[in-house]
C-alpha positions, 0 to 999 in steps of 0.5 A, a space after each residue: 533386574 535382580 529385583 524382577 528375577 526374584 519375583 519369577 514364579 510369583 502368581 498373576 493377579 489382575 491389578 496386583 502389585 505386591 509380592 505376597 498377593 501377585 502381580 499384573 504386568 504393570 504392577 510388576 514393573 511398578 513394584 520392581 522400580 519402587 523396591 530397587 530405585 524408590 521410583 513411583 511409576 504410573 499404574 497402567 502399562 499405557 501410562 508407563 508407555 508415556 514416560 522415559 525415552 523411546 528406544 528402538 527394538 534393536 537397541 533395547 538393553 537390560 532394564 528397558 521397558 518393553 511394550 506390546 499390544 496384546 489386547 487390541 489397544 496400544 501398550 496393553 502389556 509391559 515387561 522388563 528386558 533382562 538381557 539379549 532377547 529376554 524379558 520378565 513379565 506377568 503374562 496373564 491369569 493362567 500364568 506366573 511371573 516368568 522369563 520369555 524370549 522376545 524374538 519369538 513370532 508372537 512377541 515380535 508381532 505384538 511389539 509396540 515399543 521400548 522405553 528407557 527410564 534410566 539414563 545411561 552414561 
């Protein structure tokens, strides 16, 4: 999570996965897990949605991935939970990496699922 928070304010760039040039949503997640855990994650939000353990919306914890259907298809957007009702993501070409509240009407209506990649004791 600390790695993701360091990237708040980084520019959006479609297909981007580097801090110096910008991120799209899945590139941000790939970068965070590569830098913090040396894990190589799949390249798209849809592919990332297929890994890890499914997590119910009410059981999401920090470091879980949170997926949304924002482009008319399943798991078209991904973010990283950082705390209760908050996540980091790279939203779109008009924005930068930022923190959002998950409980807002828009994000709740677009919620597609959560995934846990780190096993918890």
